[in-house]
C-alpha positions in Angstrom: -4.8 -4.9 -40.1 -7.3 -2.1 -40.9 -7.9 -1.6 -37.2 -4.2 -1.1 -36.4 -3.8 1.3 -39.3 -6.7 3.4 -38.1 -5.1 3.5 -34.6 -1.8 4.6 -36.1 -3.4 7.3 -38.1 -5.2 8.7 -35.0 -1.9 8.7 -33.1 -0.4 10.6 -36.0 -3.2 13.1 -35.9 -2.9 13.6 -32.1 0.9 14.1 -32.5 0.3 17.1 -34.8 -2.8 18.5 -33.0 -1.0 18.5 -29.7 1.8 20.6 -31.3 -0.2 23.4 -32.6 -1.2 22.2 -36.1 -4.9 22.7 -35.6 -5.6 22.4 -39.4 -3.7 19.2 -39.8 -5.4 16.8 -42.2 -4.8 13.3 -43.6 -5.6 13.7 -47.2 -5.4 10.1 -48.3 -4.0 6.7 -47.5 -2.7 4.3 -50.1 -1.8 0.7 -49.5 0.1 -1.4 -52.0 2.0 -4.7 -52.3 5.6 -5.1 -53.4 6.1 -7.0 -56.7 7.0 -10.2 -54.9 3.9 -9.8 -52.7 6.0 -10.2 -49.5 5.9 -6.6 -48.3 3.2 -4.0 -47.9 3.7 -0.3 -48.6 1.6 2.3 -46.8 1.6 5.9 -48.1 0.0 8.6 -46.0 -0.6 12.0 -47.7 -1.0 14.8 -45.2 -1.4 18.6 -45.0 0.4 20.0 -41.9 -0.9 23.5 -42.1 0.5 26.2 -39.9 1.4 26.1 -36.2 -1.1 28.0 -34.0 -0.7 29.6 -30.6 -3.5 30.4 -28.1 -4.8 34.0 -28.3 -7.2 33.8 -25.3 -9.0 31.4 -23.1 -12.6 32.1 -22.0 -15.4 30.5 -20.0 -19.0 30.7 -21.1 -22.4 29.2 -20.5 -24.1 28.7 -17.2 -21.3 29.1 -14.7 -22.9 27.7 -11.6 -19.4 27.7 -10.0 -17.3 30.9 -9.7 -14.8 31.6 -12.4 -12.1 31.7 -9.6 -12.9 28.0 -9.0 -12.7 27.0 -12.6 -9.8 29.0 -14.1 -7.2 27.1 -12.0 -8.3 24.0 -13.8 -7.4 25.4 -17.2 -4.4 23.4 -18.6 -3.7 25.8 -21.5 -2.8 29.5 -21.3 -2.6 32.5 -23.5 0.6 32.4 -25.6 0.9 28.5 -25.4 1.2 26.4 -28.5 -2.2 25.0 -29.1 -2.7 21.4 -27.8 -5.8 19.4 -28.4 -4.9 17.2 -25.4 -4.5 20.2 -23.1 -7.9 21.5 -24.2 -9.5 18.1 -23.7 -7.9 17.7 -20.2 -9.3 21.1 -19.3 -12.8 20.2 -20.3 -12.6 17.0 -18.3 -11.2 18.8 -15.3 -14.1 21.3 -15.3 -16.6 18.5 -15.8 -15.1 16.6 -12.8 -15.3 19.8 -10.7 -19.0 20.2 -11.6 -19.5 16.5 -10.8 -18.1 17.0 -7.3 -20.6 19.8 -6.8 -23.6 17.6 -7.7 -23.8 18.2 -11.5 -23.3 14.6 -12.5 -24.4 15.1 -16.1 -22.5 18.3 -16.9 -21.2 18.9 -20.4 -18.2 21.1 -21.2 -17.6 21.8 -24.9 -14.5 23.3 -26.4 -15.2 25.9 -29.1 -12.1 27.1 -31.0 -12.2 30.4 -32.9 -9.4 30.3 -35.4 -7.7 33.5 -36.6 -5.8 32.4 -39.8 -4.2 35.8 -40.3 -2.5 35.8 -36.9 -2.2 32.0 -36.7 -3.9 32.1 -33.3 -6.9 30.5 -31.7 -9.3 31.7 -29.1 -10.6 28.8 -26.9 -14.0 29.0 -25.3 -15.1 26.4 -22.8 -18.9 26.4 -22.9 -20.3 25.0 -19.7 -23.7 23.3 -19.6 -24.1 22.0 -16.0 -27.6 20.5 -16.4 -29.6 20.0 -13.3 -28.1 19.4 -9.9 -28.3 15.7 -9.2 -29.1 14.0 -5.9 -28.5 10.4 -4.7 -31.7 8.5 -4.1 -30.2 5.2 -2.9 -26.9 3.6 -2.5 -27.1 -0.1 -3.3 -24.7 -3.0 -2.7 -24.5 -6.4 -4.4 -22.2 -9.3 -4.3 -21.7 -9.1 -0.5 -23.1 -12.6 0.2 -21.4 -12.9 3.6 -20.6 -9.3 4.5 -23.4 -7.3 6.1 -24.6 -4.2 4.3 -23.8 -2.0 7.4 -20.1 -2.9 7.0 -20.1 -1.5 3.5 -22.4 1.4 4.3 -20.3 2.8 7.1 -17.4 3.2 4.7 -19.5 5.5 2.4 -18.5 9.1 2.1 -21.3 9.8 -0.4 -24.6 10.1 1.5 -28.1 9.3 0.3 -30.3 12.3 -0.4 -27.2 14.5 -0.8 -25.9 16.0 -4.0 -23.8 13.5 -5.8 -20.0 14.0 -5.7 -17.9 12.0 -8.1 -14.9 12.4 -5.7 -16.9 11.0 -2.8 -18.2 8.2 -4.9 -14.6 7.2 -5.8 -13.3 7.7 -2.3 -16.1 5.4 -1.0 -15.0 2.8 -3.5 -11.4 3.1 -2.4 -12.4 2.7 1.3 -14.2 -0.6 0.4 -11.1 -1.8 -1.4 -8.9 -1.0 1.7 -11.0 -3.2 3.9 -9.3 -6.2 2.4 -12.6 -8.2 2.2 -13.1 -7.8 -1.5 -11.0 -8.8 -4.5 -12.8 -6.4 -6.8 -15.1 -3.3 -6.3 -17.0 -1.7 -9.1 -19.4 1.3 -9.0 -21.8 2.8 -11.4 -24.5 5.5 -11.3 -27.9 5.0 -12.9 -30.6 7.7 -13.4 -33.8 7.1 -11.5 -36.6 6.4 -14.1 -39.2 9.2 -14.2 -36.9 11.9 -12.7 -34.3 14.2 -14.1 -32.3 15.0 -11.0 -31.9 11.7 -9.1 -29.5 8.8 -9.5 -28.9 5.5 -7.7 -25.3 4.6 -6.9 -24.6 0.9 -7.2 -21.5 -0.8 -5.7 -20.8 -4.4 -6.9 -18.2 -6.3 -4.8 -16.5 -9.7 -5.2 -15.7 -11.2 -1.8 -12.4 -12.8 -1.1 -11.8 -15.4 1.7 -11.3 -13.3 4.8 -10.5 -16.1 7.3 -9.8 -19.7 7.9 -10.4 -22.7 10.1 -7.1 -24.4 9.9 -5.1 -27.2 11.4 -2.0 -28.1 9.5 1.6 -27.5 8.7 3.8 -24.9 7.1 7.4 -24.4 6.5 10.1 -21.6 6.6 13.8 -21.9 6.2 14.4 -20.3 9.6 11.6 -21.9 11.6 11.6 -25.3 9.8 8.4 -27.2 10.2 5.5 -25.0 11.4 2.7 -26.8 13.2 -0.4 -24.6 13.5 -4.0 -24.7 14.6 -6.1 -21.5 14.2 -9.4 -20.0 13.8 -8.9 -16.7 12.1 -11.5 -14.4 10.6 -10.9 -10.8 9.5 -14.6 -10.4 8.8 -16.2 -12.4 11.6 -19.8 -13.4 10.7 -19.8 -10.6 8.1 -19.6 -7.9 10.8 -16.1 -6.6 9.8 -14.8 -7.5 13.3 -11.5 -9.5 13.4 -11.2 -12.6 15.6 -8.2 -14.9 15.9 -7.4 -17.8 18.1 -4.1 -19.5 17.2 -1.5 -22.0 18.1 1.8 -22.0 16.2 4.9 -24.1 16.8 8.2 -24.2 15.1 11.8 -25.2 16.0 12.4 -21.8 17.6 9.0 -20.4 18.5 5.8 -21.6 20.3 2.9 -19.1 20.3 -0.6 -19.1 21.7 -2.6 -16.0 21.0 -6.2 -14.7 21.2 -7.0 -11.4 19.4 -10.2 -9.5 18.9 -10.7 -6.1 17.1 -13.8 -4.1 16.4 -13.0 -1.4 13.8 -16.2 0.5 14.6 -16.4 0.3 18.4 -18.1 3.7 18.1 -20.1 4.9 15.1 -17.4 7.5 14.5 -14.9 4.8 13.6 -13.0 4.5 16.9 -11.6 0.9 17.0 -10.9 -1.2 20.0 -8.7 -4.3 20.2 -7.9 -6.9 22.8 -5.1 -9.4 22.7 -3.6 -12.0 24.9 -0.6 -14.2 24.2 2.1 -16.6 25.4 5.3 -17.0 23.5 8.3 -19.2 24.1 11.3 -18.5 21.9 14.6 -20.3 21.4 16.7 -17.5 19.9 19.6 -19.8 18.9 17.2 -21.7 16.6 16.4 -18.4 14.8 20.1 -17.8 14.0 20.5 -15.6 17.1 22.5 -15.6 20.3 21.9 -18.6 22.6 19.1 -17.8 25.0 15.4 -18.6 25.5 12.6 -16.4 26.5 9.1 -17.1 27.9 6.7 -14.2 27.5 3.0 -13.9 28.5 0.9 -10.8 28.4 -2.1 -8.9 27.0 -3.2 -5.5 25.9 -6.1 -3.3 24.9 -5.7 -0.7 22.1 -7.9 2.1 20.7 -7.6 3.6 17.3 -9.0 7.1 16.6 -9.5 8.6 13.2 -8.4 12.2 13.0 -9.0 12.7 9.3 -9.9 10.8 6.2 -6.4 9.3 5.8 -4.9 9.6 9.4 -5.4 7.6 12.6 -3.8 7.6 15.9 -3.7 4.7 18.3 -3.2 4.4 22.1 -2.8 1.1 24.0 -2.0 -0.2 27.4 -0.6 -3.7 28.1 1.5 -5.8 30.4 3.7 -8.8 30.0 6.1 -10.9 32.0 9.4 -12.1 30.4 11.7 -14.8 31.6 15.1 -15.0 29.9 17.4 -18.0 30.4 20.9 -18.7 28.9 21.3 -21.6 26.6 24.2 -24.1 26.5 27.5 -22.3 25.7 25.7 -19.0 25.9 27.8 -16.0 25.0 29.6 -13.6 27.4 27.1 -10.9 26.5 24.1 -13.0 27.4 25.6 -14.3 30.6 26.7 -10.9 31.7 23.3 -9.3 31.0 21.4 -11.9 33.0 24.0 -11.6 35.9 23.6 -7.8 36.0 19.8 -7.6 35.6 18.3 -10.9 36.6 16.2 -13.2 34.5 12.6 -11.9 35.0 11.1 -8.7 33.6 7.7 -7.3 34.4 6.7 -4.7 31.9 3.8 -2.2 31.7 3.6 -1.0 28.1 2.1 2.2 26.8 1.8 2.1 23.0 1.0 5.0 20.8 1.2 5.4 17.0 0.2 7.4 14.0 -0.9 5.9 10.7 -1.3 7.8 7.4 -2.8 5.6 4.7 -3.8 6.7 1.2 -3.4 3.3 -0.6 -6.2 2.4 -3.0 -6.5 -1.1 -1.4 -5.1 -3.1 1.5 -3.9 -6.1 -0.5 -1.6 -5.6 -3.5 -2.1 -1.8 -3.7 -0.9 0.0 -6.9 -1.0 3.6 -5.7 -0.9 5.6 -2.5 1.2 5.9 0.6 1.2 4.1 4.0 3.3 5.8 6.7 3.5 4.7 10.3 5.2 6.1 13.4 5.0 3.9 16.6 6.3 4.3 20.1 6.3 1.4 22.7 7.1 2.7 26.1 7.8 0.6 29.2 6.4 3.0 31.8 7.5 3.5 35.4 6.6 0.5 37.5 8.3 -1.8 34.9 11.5 -3.7 35.8 13.3 -1.8 33.1 12.2 1.6 31.7 12.9 1.6 27.9 11.3 2.7 24.7 11.2 1.4 21.1 10.5 4.0 18.4 10.0 3.1 14.7 9.0 4.8 11.5 8.1 3.2 8.2 7.2 4.7 4.8 5.8 2.7 1.9 4.7 4.3 -1.3 3.2 2.9 -4.5 3.5 4.7 -7.8 1.7 3.3 -10.9 3.9 3.2 -14.0 1.4 1.5 -16.3 -1.9 -0.3 -15.7 -0.1 -3.4 -14.5 3.3 -2.3 -13.3 3.8 -0.5 -10.0 7.0 1.0 -8.6 7.2 0.7 -4.8 9.6 2.4 -2.4 9.9 1.4 1.3 12.1 2.9 4.0 12.2 2.2 7.7 14.2 3.2 10.8 13.9 1.9 14.4 15.6 2.8 17.6 15.5 1.7 21.2 17.0 3.0 24.4 16.4 3.4 28.2 15.2 6.4 30.1 14.8 7.7 33.7 18.0 6.2 34.9 17.5 2.6 33.7 21.1 1.5 32.9 20.7 -1.3 30.4 18.5 -1.9 27.4 16.9 -5.4 27.5 18.9 -7.7 25.1 15.6 -9.5 24.1 14.2 -6.2 22.8 17.0 -5.7 20.2 16.2 -5.2 16.5 17.3 -7.6 13.8 17.7 -7.6 10.0 18.1 -10.1 7.2 15.8 -12.3 5.3 12.3 -11.9 3.8 10.8 -8.7 5.1 14.2 -7.2 5.5 17.3 -7.6 3.3 16.6 -10.7 1.2 19.5 -12.9 0.2 21.0 -12.9 3.7 19.9 -15.4 6.3 17.1 -14.4 8.6 18.1 -12.1 11.5 21.9 -12.5 10.8 23.0 -9.0 10.0 24.5 -6.7 12.6 26.6 -7.1 15.7 27.8 -10.5 16.8 28.3 -11.9 20.2 31.4 -13.6 21.6 30.3 -16.9 19.9 29.9 -15.2 16.5 26.1 -15.3 16.6 23.9 -12.3 15.8 23.1 -10.3 18.9 21.0 -7.6 17.3 21.2 -3.9 18.1 19.3 -0.8 19.2 19.3 0.9 15.8 18.0 -0.5 12.5 17.9 1.0 9.1 16.3 -0.6 6.0 14.7 0.1 2.7 13.8 -1.4 -0.7 12.8 -0.4 -4.2 10.6 -2.8 -6.2 8.9 -3.2 -9.5 5.6 -5.0 -8.9 3.6 -6.7 -11.6 1.3 -9.7 -12.2 2.9 -12.8 -13.7 2.5 -13.3 -17.5 0.7 -16.6 -16.9 -1.9 -15.1 -14.6 -2.2 -11.5 -15.5 -5.8 -11.2 -14.3 -5.2 -13.2 -11.1 -5.7 -10.9 -8.0 -3.8 -13.3 -5.7 -0.4 -13.5 -7.3 2.3 -10.9 -7.8 5.9 -10.8 -8.9 8.5 -8.3 -8.1 12.1 -7.3 -9.0 13.7 -5.7 -5.9 16.7 -3.9 -4.5 17.0 -4.2 -0.7 19.3 -2.5 1.7 19.7 -2.3 5.5 21.6 -3.3 8.6 21.4 -3.3 12.4 23.8 -1.3 14.6 24.7 -1.4 18.3 23.4 2.2 18.6 23.1 5.4 16.6 26.7 6.3 17.1 27.8 3.0 15.4 25.9 3.8 12.2 28.0 3.7 9.1 26.8 4.0 5.5 29.6 1.7 4.4 28.2 -1.1 6.6 24.8 -1.1 4.9 24.2 -4.4 3.1 22.5 -4.5 -0.3 20.9 -7.2 -2.4 19.0 -7.6 -5.7 16.6 -10.2 -6.9 13.1 -11.4 -7.7 10.2 -12.6 -5.6 6.7 -14.1 -5.9 3.9 -13.7 -3.4 0.9 -16.0 -3.8 -2.2 -15.6 -1.5 -3.8 -19.0 -0.8 -6.4 -20.2 1.6 -3.6 -21.6 3.7 -1.8 -18.3 4.0 0.7 -16.3 1.9 3.4 -18.2 0.0 6.5 -16.0 -0.3 9.4 -17.0 -2.5 12.4 -14.9 -3.2 15.8 -15.2 -4.9 18.2 -12.5 -3.7 21.8 -12.0 -4.5 23.9 -10.1 -1.9 25.9 -7.3 -3.5 28.4 -6.5 -0.8 28.4 -9.3 1.8 31.4 -9.4 4.2 33.1 -12.6 5.2 31.0 -12.8 8.4 27.6 -12.4 6.7 25.6 -15.5 6.0 24.2 -15.7 2.5 20.9 -17.5 1.6 20.0 -16.6 -2.0 16.8 -18.7 -2.2 14.3 -18.1 0.7 10.7 -18.9 1.2 7.9 -19.0 3.8 4.6 -20.7 3.8 2.0 -19.1 6.1 2.8 -16.2 8.3 6.4 -16.3 9.6 7.2 -15.2 13.1 9.5 -12.1 13.0 11.6 -10.3 15.6 
């Protein structure tokens, strides 16, 4: 088509102009048919000209910012081969810098001075900043349920302040990270009758942020999941999170109440309360044969220390009763005989979160890094700690394809003379959320009955290509992935061996529905041993309980 031909010719022009041929020209284009009229011949006549280098780079015009602030933005230097793209990128970078300083309508023009004799070009970037622009109002639309204050407190661009393109974009990213909106768009409009004021308009599309549910779900580990819950991540449009839930499966019964106010103070300090009771039959979850009854609660505060970093501190308590099942293993029976069956624990929790993702749900760029410490403090039946680190990063490859890397490590041990780490605090691996293609929780040390016992040291990681499905490329609630997983659990750090890491490859689909997330995966173990339990096809409906 004529449109495609024009696009191809422009790409040809860019190819030459980015390689120094500043006088490149397309002289003519001829299109003809073959004698049998089955083929089309396109002849493009060009003049390449000579290759030019950069003789000098200058800044001119009204330099409202210091040259020392602008010259580092120049992408093309003296002696370089001339590149139209590098010159254009430089003009855009200078324009963005001026935009961050309040000059929203700045123009930067590239003026080449061609020296044909020396085959060199002097580039002058002429800066016209215009008037400094201020934000009159910040407006929100589309937030039918969510209150304006919930959006406004995420703003980094302030009203009556000079506009900053960087702060406007950052504010948009913060709205996306809330998880309340499937789409966030922003535009700036000049205020009629003024030359130095704009309104910033954010338009959001709300997504379901909670549910009132009584129903069933299913997972291959837990079997039939009965649940009744009131869950709202944006309670009454306030941004507070409230959840009252009952969940029951073949291995787990859970009652829980949770409340979190992300803005307990106007500075963004969060406060959360939780209370729960959980009864677990570990044997039904592919684990060693014992049951636990746990009841407890906690209060946690989160404190922002910078734009992308938070720390949290919490205090909680719980009471755990552990009982051996029928034909319990030697390890379980010996542990209970040595330590008793009841544990009272006072927990001090602390953590650090670094989050630069562009949104909370299906991000396509940024990093989320967490470091957590759970400490059973003196006064507890057993003094132990659990330390974990997780790093997730998202790298956009194209507009629709994202490369994701995840790594995590976790370790637990006793301190201050406590002799034995609680068996019910072991780490586990295998299944969705770990190494797919292996049955849930089955990797790692086994007990005397050949059942997974877990361990005090866990290593895991994955690499994924994430993309929307071809049949729903614009659907914000479905995503496919091709993955490589690796990981395992070890008795302790000294037992770690690279050769015992387990690997799998496969594909997965995640679909967010009003009834919870549907997660399907097909994973093929690459180096399973004879004692590993394979499960290539795995799925969960709703939120599965994990150890």
